[in-house]
N, C-alpha and C positions, 0 to 999 in steps of 0.2 A: 888611446885615441889615435886615429889615423892622421897622417900629415895633412895639413890644411893648406891649400893654395889660396892665399888671401887675394891674389890678383883676379880670381874668378868669382869672388863674392860680389853679389849685386844688392842684396837686401840683408839687413841685420836687425835684430831686436835686442834692446837693452833693458836691463833691470836695475833699479835702485832699491836695494833691500832695506826694509825697515821693520821694526818689531810689530807694527800695527798695519802698515800699508807697504805695498811693493809698487814703486813707480815703474811704468812700462812705456817704452818708446820704440818706434820703428824708424829705420833710416835707410837711405839709398846711397850707394857709392857713386852713382852717376852725378847726383847733385851735391853730394857731400853734406846733406842736411838730414835732420830727423824731425819727427813729429811726435808729440806726447800722445799717449793713448790713455784711456781711463785707468785709474789706479786699481789695484787688486787689494781689497781689504782682507785681513785675516786675524784670527785670535789664538786658537789653541794649537793648530797645526798648519804647516805651509799649505796654501791653497793650490795644490798641484793641478787639480782638474781645471781650475780657472786659467792658470798659466798655460796649460796644454791647449785649451780652447783658443786662447789668443795666438799661440804659436801656429796652430792648425789654420786659423783664419788668415794670418798674414804671411805664412810660409817663408820665413827668413831662412837664409842659408848659413847664418852664424848667430849664436846667442852670446851676448856680452853681459856680464854681471859686474857691477861696480865693486871695487875693492877699497873699502874705507880704511886707509892707512892713517897713522898719525902724521902730523905735519913734517916730522923728521924722517918719514918713510918707515917708521917702525910699526909693529903689529899692534892691533887693539882687539878687544873682545868682539866688536861688531864685524871685524874682518873674518873671524872664525865663523860667524853666523852667515855672512854673505858667501863664504866658501862652501858652507853646507848647502845653501840654495843652489850654487853652481854645480855641486856634485849631484844633487837630486835632478837638476835639469839634464846633466850629462848622463845620468842613469836612464833617462828616457831612451837614449841610444839612437836618436833620430838625426840630431843636428849637433855639430861641434859647439862646444862651450868654451869661452875664454873669459878672463877677467881683465878689467881695465882700472887703473889707478883713478880713483874718484876724488882725491883730495880737493877740498873747496867747492865741490859741485853743489852741495846743499846751500852754501852761502851765495854762490852765483845764482842758484835757482831762487833764493829768497829775493835777491835784487831784481831779477827778471820779473818775478811775480809782483813785486811792489810796483814796478813800472807798469805792468799790465793792469793793476788795480787803479793806478792813478789815471791811466788813459781810458778806463771804463771797459776794458776788454773782459775782465773777470771781477767777481765780487769777493768780499771777505769769506762768504760761505763756501767758495770754491777752493779754499786754502789747501784742502787735501790733494788737489791736483798738482800742487807744488812738487810732490814726489815724482810725478811723471815728467815735470820740467827738468828735474835733476837727472832722470833717466835719459832725456833728450840730450842733455849736456854730455853725459857719459858717452853716448853713441857718437855725437858730433866730434868729441875729442878724438875718438878712435878713427872716425872717417877722415878727419883732417890731419891725422898722424901726429897729433899733439901728445896723445897718450898711447903707448904701445899696448897691445894685448899680450897677456901672459897665459901660458897653459895653467891648468889647475895645479899641476905638480910644481911649477915655478912659483906660483902664488903661495902655495903651502910652504915652500922652502924659505920664504921670507920670514915665516914665523920662527923657524929654528936657526936661521942664520944670524950672525952678528952684524951683517951688512944691511942697512935699510935700503929700500928701493929709491 
């Protein structure tokens, strides 16, 4: 992958990988905020055509995939699967792909979604959108420099190293 000048990035798209749904969000560096997009459902194989469609529509300059690490920073099975998604997105060859530590993003998304339900913004039947709220959190953590982006190689190195992130 070519060197990325993060200072020139204006728009990013983030993904929260799940075994049934992939949360998607888009963010802007100018505002430092992100917005959730509709989740992408899948069953047997990664829905690359749907993901490509969203990427083409929103035209981000950087793709961020959440890296679900254990609380101590160690590797877990879902991290391997999220890295697989990141590699497939990178294989498209059009936009740089990086990974962002997503520890606690699902719990934070649960809390946000609960508040949204209590205020009447969403209903219980909208619960699947929680994955895109988690993607929004991942993007905003990167935008606000709370969580640094890792190259795919650096993310994969966590798996084999003795040092958690």
